[in-house]
N, C-alpha and C positions, 0 to 999 in steps of 0.2 A: 420450667422443665417438663419436656414431653412425655408421654405415657403411650403405650401400645398394649391395646388388650387382645387376648388370645383366647378361641373358644377351641378346647381340647377336649377329646373323649377320655374316659377314665382310664382305659387300657393303653393310652399314649401320654398321659400325664407325667409319669415318672421319668418316661425318656425325654420329652421335651424340658422338664425342668432339669434333668442332668445335662444336656446341651447348653442350657442357659447359665446355668452354675459354673460351667467349663471353659466360659468366654473369657477373654481378656480381663485381668483385673481393672476394676475401676470403671469398666464399660458399662456396666449395670448398677445403680445405686441401690435400688431395693426391689425384691422379687416377692411377692404376695400371692397366694394361691388361696381359694376358699374350699380346698379339699380337706377331708378330715383324714386322708390316708398320711403316713408318714413318710417324708420323703428322705431318701438317703443324700447325704452331700460328701462324697469322697473325692479325695483328690489322687492322680497317679504317683504311686511311689515306685521307684525302680528296685528290682530286688537286689541289685549289688551297686555300690558305690565307686567299683572300680572300674577304669578304662581297660578293655580287652585290647591288646596288639598282636598283631599276626607276628609269628616268628619266622624268620628267614630259613629256609632248610638247606639252602644253598643249591637248589635246582631252578633251572630256568624255565619253570612252567608257565607258558603263555594261554592257558585255557580261558582266563578273564580277560576282560575288555583292557582293564589297567593294570598295569605292573605294580609289584609292591614298592615300597619307597627306596628299598635297598636294592633292588634290581634296576630302578632307574638309575640311581645314583652310579653303579657299576657300568651302566650302558653309558652315562655321559663321560665316566672316565676314559673308556675304550676310544671316543672319539677324539 
């Protein structure tokens, strides 16, 4: 197994360890520091578990780059 050693200033240690902990699972087998500072290991948790879908208001608002799914389907039916 290969090893990589990093020298990091104390004020940047928490940031570097957070980045390394958030890498793809299984990419790093073991992460050790000689720091006496407690390092937080938090993972991203979404605030909601629901998928938010846009409601079609029935208007043909073309202000965005892409049409909504329902507007696109209506346009296909017209052709």
